[in-house]
One Martini backbone bead per residue (centre of mass of N, CA, C, O) as a GRO file, in nm:
protein
  287
    1UNK     BB    1   0.158  -0.755  -0.761
    2UNK     BB    2  -0.111  -0.785  -0.971
    3UNK     BB    3  -0.441  -0.875  -0.955
    4UNK     BB    4  -0.527  -0.813  -1.263
    5UNK     BB    5  -0.380  -1.038  -1.348
    6UNK     BB    6  -0.419  -1.348  -1.524
    7UNK     BB    7  -0.163  -1.506  -1.399
    8UNK     BB    8  -0.151  -1.370  -1.111
    9UNK     BB    9  -0.216  -1.475  -0.771
   10UNK     BB   10  -0.319  -1.377  -0.455
   11UNK     BB   11  -0.319  -1.598  -0.177
   12UNK     BB   12  -0.497  -1.656   0.136
   13UNK     BB   13  -0.457  -1.790   0.484
   14UNK     BB   14  -0.539  -1.863   0.787
   15UNK     BB   15  -0.345  -1.959   1.042
   16UNK     BB   16  -0.218  -2.037   1.309
   17UNK     BB   17  -0.028  -1.904   1.568
   18UNK     BB   18   0.022  -1.631   1.395
   19UNK     BB   19  -0.009  -1.695   1.059
   20UNK     BB   20   0.063  -1.597   0.729
   21UNK     BB   21   0.022  -1.758   0.406
   22UNK     BB   22   0.156  -1.676   0.108
   23UNK     BB   23   0.025  -1.714  -0.229
   24UNK     BB   24   0.115  -1.809  -0.554
   25UNK     BB   25  -0.087  -1.811  -0.841
   26UNK     BB   26  -0.074  -1.997  -1.141
   27UNK     BB   27  -0.266  -1.878  -1.416
   28UNK     BB   28  -0.438  -1.906  -1.669
   29UNK     BB   29  -0.626  -1.765  -1.890
   30UNK     BB   30  -0.982  -1.689  -1.800
   31UNK     BB   31  -1.040  -1.506  -2.052
   32UNK     BB   32  -1.174  -1.412  -2.323
   33UNK     BB   33  -1.147  -1.237  -2.586
   34UNK     BB   34  -1.283  -0.913  -2.500
   35UNK     BB   35  -1.334  -0.936  -2.212
   36UNK     BB   36  -1.439  -0.709  -1.935
   37UNK     BB   37  -1.427  -0.879  -1.705
   38UNK     BB   38  -1.308  -0.863  -1.378
   39UNK     BB   39  -1.172  -1.106  -1.178
   40UNK     BB   40  -1.140  -0.933  -0.918
   41UNK     BB   41  -1.438  -0.906  -0.848
   42UNK     BB   42  -1.472  -1.196  -0.721
   43UNK     BB   43  -1.303  -1.108  -0.467
   44UNK     BB   44  -1.387  -0.799  -0.393
   45UNK     BB   45  -1.694  -0.790  -0.429
   46UNK     BB   46  -1.856  -1.098  -0.465
   47UNK     BB   47  -1.735  -1.224  -0.178
   48UNK     BB   48  -2.007  -1.382  -0.013
   49UNK     BB   49  -1.868  -1.632   0.166
   50UNK     BB   50  -2.031  -1.773   0.434
   51UNK     BB   51  -1.998  -2.040   0.265
   52UNK     BB   52  -1.732  -2.181   0.183
   53UNK     BB   53  -1.569  -2.116  -0.135
   54UNK     BB   54  -1.427  -1.909  -0.327
   55UNK     BB   55  -1.398  -1.821  -0.679
   56UNK     BB   56  -1.222  -1.856  -0.983
   57UNK     BB   57  -1.193  -1.830  -1.310
   58UNK     BB   58  -1.033  -2.094  -1.510
   59UNK     BB   59  -1.267  -2.125  -1.736
   60UNK     BB   60  -1.393  -2.123  -2.071
   61UNK     BB   61  -1.571  -2.141  -2.325
   62UNK     BB   62  -1.323  -2.244  -2.569
   63UNK     BB   63  -1.089  -2.293  -2.401
   64UNK     BB   64  -0.813  -2.409  -2.319
   65UNK     BB   65  -0.723  -2.660  -2.116
   66UNK     BB   66  -0.478  -2.502  -1.966
   67UNK     BB   67  -0.659  -2.266  -1.827
   68UNK     BB   68  -0.715  -2.462  -1.555
   69UNK     BB   69  -0.451  -2.432  -1.433
   70UNK     BB   70  -0.277  -2.482  -1.105
   71UNK     BB   71  -0.026  -2.312  -0.896
   72UNK     BB   72   0.178  -2.318  -0.590
   73UNK     BB   73   0.356  -2.087  -0.371
   74UNK     BB   74   0.544  -1.981  -0.124
   75UNK     BB   75   0.651  -1.633  -0.017
   76UNK     BB   76   0.517  -1.559   0.274
   77UNK     BB   77   0.554  -1.477   0.625
   78UNK     BB   78   0.314  -1.356   0.873
   79UNK     BB   79   0.310  -1.215   1.160
   80UNK     BB   80   0.047  -1.232   1.412
   81UNK     BB   81  -0.165  -1.098   1.631
   82UNK     BB   82  -0.340  -1.247   1.868
   83UNK     BB   83  -0.580  -1.472   1.849
   84UNK     BB   84  -0.549  -1.767   1.694
   85UNK     BB   85  -0.851  -1.843   1.641
   86UNK     BB   86  -0.947  -1.571   1.533
   87UNK     BB   87  -0.749  -1.563   1.297
   88UNK     BB   88  -0.832  -1.837   1.158
   89UNK     BB   89  -1.145  -1.722   1.130
   90UNK     BB   90  -1.059  -1.528   0.930
   91UNK     BB   91  -1.050  -1.298   0.675
   92UNK     BB   92  -0.913  -1.250   0.329
   93UNK     BB   93  -0.821  -0.951   0.147
   94UNK     BB   94  -0.760  -0.769  -0.126
   95UNK     BB   95  -0.577  -0.444  -0.151
   96UNK     BB   96  -0.553  -0.105  -0.291
   97UNK     BB   97  -0.455   0.161  -0.096
   98UNK     BB   98  -0.265   0.346  -0.325
   99UNK     BB   99  -0.287   0.279  -0.648
  100UNK     BB  100  -0.012   0.091  -0.753
  101UNK     BB  101  -0.090  -0.235  -0.807
  102UNK     BB  102  -0.035  -0.319  -0.507
  103UNK     BB  103  -0.117  -0.562  -0.274
  104UNK     BB  104  -0.295  -0.586   0.005
  105UNK     BB  105  -0.436  -0.681   0.341
  106UNK     BB  106  -0.739  -0.796   0.470
  107UNK     BB  107  -0.807  -0.861   0.822
  108UNK     BB  108  -1.102  -1.031   0.956
  109UNK     BB  109  -1.351  -1.055   1.243
  110UNK     BB  110  -1.611  -0.938   1.211
  111UNK     BB  111  -1.651  -0.682   1.477
  112UNK     BB  112  -1.365  -0.697   1.630
  113UNK     BB  113  -1.162  -0.690   1.375
  114UNK     BB  114  -0.915  -0.486   1.179
  115UNK     BB  115  -0.659  -0.531   0.921
  116UNK     BB  116  -0.358  -0.406   0.753
  117UNK     BB  117  -0.131  -0.533   0.510
  118UNK     BB  118   0.142  -0.562   0.352
  119UNK     BB  119   0.340  -0.768   0.148
  120UNK     BB  120   0.568  -0.775   0.401
  121UNK     BB  121   0.392  -0.742   0.697
  122UNK     BB  122   0.307  -0.458   0.737
  123UNK     BB  123   0.123  -0.278   0.958
  124UNK     BB  124  -0.100  -0.012   0.898
  125UNK     BB  125  -0.373  -0.105   1.052
  126UNK     BB  126  -0.610  -0.107   1.344
  127UNK     BB  127  -0.921  -0.234   1.466
  128UNK     BB  128  -1.133  -0.236   1.769
  129UNK     BB  129  -1.391  -0.458   1.931
  130UNK     BB  130  -1.438  -0.640   2.214
  131UNK     BB  131  -1.781  -0.656   2.167
  132UNK     BB  132  -1.778  -0.779   1.912
  133UNK     BB  133  -1.839  -0.992   1.669
  134UNK     BB  134  -1.786  -1.310   1.565
  135UNK     BB  135  -1.746  -1.565   1.408
  136UNK     BB  136  -1.907  -1.851   1.472
  137UNK     BB  137  -1.710  -2.008   1.271
  138UNK     BB  138  -1.532  -2.169   1.016
  139UNK     BB  139  -1.795  -2.129   0.817
  140UNK     BB  140  -1.924  -1.872   0.933
  141UNK     BB  141  -1.921  -1.568   0.745
  142UNK     BB  142  -1.828  -1.266   0.701
  143UNK     BB  143  -1.858  -0.983   0.485
  144UNK     BB  144  -1.707  -0.789   0.212
  145UNK     BB  145  -1.606  -0.489   0.026
  146UNK     BB  146  -1.385  -0.399  -0.247
  147UNK     BB  147  -1.338  -0.053  -0.355
  148UNK     BB  148  -1.348   0.228  -0.577
  149UNK     BB  149  -1.556   0.492  -0.501
  150UNK     BB  150  -1.395   0.780  -0.623
  151UNK     BB  151  -1.158   0.728  -0.853
  152UNK     BB  152  -0.841   0.740  -0.717
  153UNK     BB  153  -0.736   0.414  -0.692
  154UNK     BB  154  -0.824   0.388  -0.404
  155UNK     BB  155  -0.935   0.160  -0.169
  156UNK     BB  156  -1.228   0.050  -0.018
  157UNK     BB  157  -1.432  -0.043   0.270
  158UNK     BB  158  -1.723  -0.258   0.304
  159UNK     BB  159  -1.884  -0.288   0.624
  160UNK     BB  160  -1.950  -0.414   0.936
  161UNK     BB  161  -2.050  -0.250   1.246
  162UNK     BB  162  -2.026  -0.148   1.589
  163UNK     BB  163  -2.126   0.112   1.760
  164UNK     BB  164  -2.003   0.201   2.064
  165UNK     BB  165  -2.229   0.406   2.150
  166UNK     BB  166  -2.514   0.271   2.041
  167UNK     BB  167  -2.493  -0.046   1.932
  168UNK     BB  168  -2.516  -0.029   1.627
  169UNK     BB  169  -2.563  -0.147   1.328
  170UNK     BB  170  -2.331  -0.099   1.048
  171UNK     BB  171  -2.254   0.066   0.758
  172UNK     BB  172  -1.916   0.090   0.630
  173UNK     BB  173  -1.691   0.333   0.509
  174UNK     BB  174  -1.339   0.269   0.453
  175UNK     BB  175  -1.021   0.336   0.454
  176UNK     BB  176  -0.753   0.150   0.332
  177UNK     BB  177  -0.509   0.339   0.422
  178UNK     BB  178  -0.618   0.431   0.738
  179UNK     BB  179  -0.926   0.342   0.857
  180UNK     BB  180  -1.116   0.561   0.812
  181UNK     BB  181  -1.417   0.699   0.837
  182UNK     BB  182  -1.627   0.814   0.585
  183UNK     BB  183  -1.904   0.640   0.632
  184UNK     BB  184  -2.243   0.584   0.775
  185UNK     BB  185  -2.510   0.332   0.845
  186UNK     BB  186  -2.790   0.213   0.961
  187UNK     BB  187  -2.913  -0.102   1.052
  188UNK     BB  188  -3.176  -0.358   1.040
  189UNK     BB  189  -3.007  -0.501   1.303
  190UNK     BB  190  -2.843  -0.686   1.503
  191UNK     BB  191  -2.529  -0.679   1.650
  192UNK     BB  192  -2.513  -1.014   1.628
  193UNK     BB  193  -2.536  -1.019   1.333
  194UNK     BB  194  -2.470  -1.092   1.033
  195UNK     BB  195  -2.260  -1.020   0.740
  196UNK     BB  196  -2.401  -0.945   0.416
  197UNK     BB  197  -2.203  -0.875   0.122
  198UNK     BB  198  -2.254  -0.734  -0.212
  199UNK     BB  199  -2.090  -0.621  -0.509
  200UNK     BB  200  -2.192  -0.450  -0.825
  201UNK     BB  201  -2.169  -0.418  -1.155
  202UNK     BB  202  -2.402  -0.222  -1.344
  203UNK     BB  203  -2.639  -0.130  -1.539
  204UNK     BB  204  -2.658   0.236  -1.539
  205UNK     BB  205  -2.383   0.246  -1.366
  206UNK     BB  206  -2.059   0.370  -1.267
  207UNK     BB  207  -2.116   0.234  -0.994
  208UNK     BB  208  -2.155   0.033  -0.760
  209UNK     BB  209  -2.356  -0.189  -0.582
  210UNK     BB  210  -2.475  -0.252  -0.238
  211UNK     BB  211  -2.543  -0.547  -0.075
  212UNK     BB  212  -2.763  -0.601   0.212
  213UNK     BB  213  -2.850  -0.783   0.491
  214UNK     BB  214  -3.159  -0.799   0.665
  215UNK     BB  215  -3.421  -0.775   0.864
  216UNK     BB  216  -3.742  -0.886   0.859
  217UNK     BB  217  -4.050  -0.725   0.954
  218UNK     BB  218  -4.226  -0.839   0.694
  219UNK     BB  219  -4.339  -1.095   0.498
  220UNK     BB  220  -4.199  -1.325   0.688
  221UNK     BB  221  -4.113  -1.614   0.786
  222UNK     BB  222  -3.926  -1.702   1.043
  223UNK     BB  223  -3.770  -1.935   0.889
  224UNK     BB  224  -3.679  -1.695   0.660
  225UNK     BB  225  -3.545  -1.475   0.883
  226UNK     BB  226  -3.225  -1.444   0.769
  227UNK     BB  227  -2.928  -1.318   0.697
  228UNK     BB  228  -2.782  -1.567   0.551
  229UNK     BB  229  -3.077  -1.573   0.365
  230UNK     BB  230  -3.187  -1.301   0.284
  231UNK     BB  231  -3.459  -1.171   0.410
  232UNK     BB  232  -3.336  -0.885   0.340
  233UNK     BB  233  -3.270  -0.650   0.069
  234UNK     BB  234  -3.021  -0.394   0.032
  235UNK     BB  235  -2.954  -0.101  -0.155
  236UNK     BB  236  -2.647   0.074  -0.230
  237UNK     BB  237  -2.444   0.317  -0.269
  238UNK     BB  238  -2.117   0.448  -0.234
  239UNK     BB  239  -2.271   0.675  -0.029
  240UNK     BB  240  -2.503   0.521   0.134
  241UNK     BB  241  -2.750   0.521  -0.037
  242UNK     BB  242  -3.073   0.430  -0.040
  243UNK     BB  243  -3.239   0.259  -0.302
  244UNK     BB  244  -3.341  -0.039  -0.197
  245UNK     BB  245  -3.597  -0.282  -0.089
  246UNK     BB  246  -3.643  -0.644  -0.018
  247UNK     BB  247  -3.825  -0.926   0.010
  248UNK     BB  248  -3.614  -1.241   0.055
  249UNK     BB  249  -3.711  -1.492   0.170
  250UNK     BB  250  -3.524  -1.751   0.186
  251UNK     BB  251  -3.318  -1.740  -0.064
  252UNK     BB  252  -3.013  -1.776   0.043
  253UNK     BB  253  -2.648  -1.753   0.057
  254UNK     BB  254  -2.636  -1.602  -0.226
  255UNK     BB  255  -2.491  -1.353  -0.440
  256UNK     BB  256  -2.524  -1.299  -0.809
  257UNK     BB  257  -2.425  -1.224  -1.119
  258UNK     BB  258  -2.555  -1.128  -1.455
  259UNK     BB  259  -2.330  -1.142  -1.743
  260UNK     BB  260  -2.411  -1.211  -2.063
  261UNK     BB  261  -2.167  -1.019  -2.229
  262UNK     BB  262  -1.895  -0.952  -2.068
  263UNK     BB  263  -1.882  -0.619  -1.981
  264UNK     BB  264  -1.900  -0.585  -1.643
  265UNK     BB  265  -2.229  -0.563  -1.643
  266UNK     BB  266  -2.503  -0.630  -1.479
  267UNK     BB  267  -2.848  -0.716  -1.553
  268UNK     BB  268  -2.849  -0.922  -1.316
  269UNK     BB  269  -2.958  -1.061  -0.987
  270UNK     BB  270  -2.884  -1.301  -0.755
  271UNK     BB  271  -3.093  -1.373  -0.465
  272UNK     BB  272  -3.052  -1.654  -0.467
  273UNK     BB  273  -3.363  -1.747  -0.615
  274UNK     BB  274  -3.368  -1.446  -0.693
  275UNK     BB  275  -3.444  -1.231  -0.968
  276UNK     BB  276  -3.282  -0.913  -1.042
  277UNK     BB  277  -3.264  -0.600  -1.100
  278UNK     BB  278  -3.084  -0.300  -1.037
  279UNK     BB  279  -3.386  -0.174  -0.931
  280UNK     BB  280  -3.556  -0.420  -0.777
  281UNK     BB  281  -3.679  -0.608  -0.994
  282UNK     BB  282  -3.859  -0.889  -1.019
  283UNK     BB  283  -3.835  -1.158  -1.244
  284UNK     BB  284  -3.780  -1.428  -1.062
  285UNK     BB  285  -3.840  -1.765  -0.919
  286UNK     BB  286  -3.719  -2.036  -0.784
  287UNK     BB  287  -3.844  -2.348  -0.668
   0.00000   0.00000   0.00000
């Protein structure tokens, strides 16, 4: 089942003592005719929902009333190993690891573990760091981005991890197919801090940019210097080259794109209450 379809969506949620319940969501067409924005981006790229629940667009202005309907049914139960509470507090993302249009699933909890299952429940790989951080609770979640960084059709994972050797918090690009590290870069933040990532397709670039929240070293009051409120925002390209960073003190909990013409490339990006262009120029700030 292809995630790109506007009709069927695979949704999943961590369940109790070691079980993932996979749901098929039947959704009417969410996009107006001619729109180029891929609704999968909302799940795979900018699903930086550290609080609350991410959403898919169920209707657009001018769409038929039936376009917002949704129904679900359970399709598969997958037994998972490990601590039940850690599993239940984990996040789940769809990923196309081999580029065949059928989606697998990334299940992870902070920097403690990450695993990938295929649609039948077969575990493809798992990494562990017993000393890594977990999500604080069932509400505060770390986030990651899934995208095809090199254009070969197979998707990669961009996430935070703690390097076992140095103990440094890193931004890591990892193969979705094998779990192998492709490249990594150190982040200016403590190993115990949350990970907030959002990736966007933007005007002027053929590949997405990846936004990551860091600790702000200057120009930010202590009360506004938090990872989960984007105290400082750093932009990377898909090769983890640092493009720009900005003080975004106490911006808010979410980053989100502004694609005014629905062509799939954002002209502006909200980092909380601040509006930036893709080159890091601040356009305005909401009071």
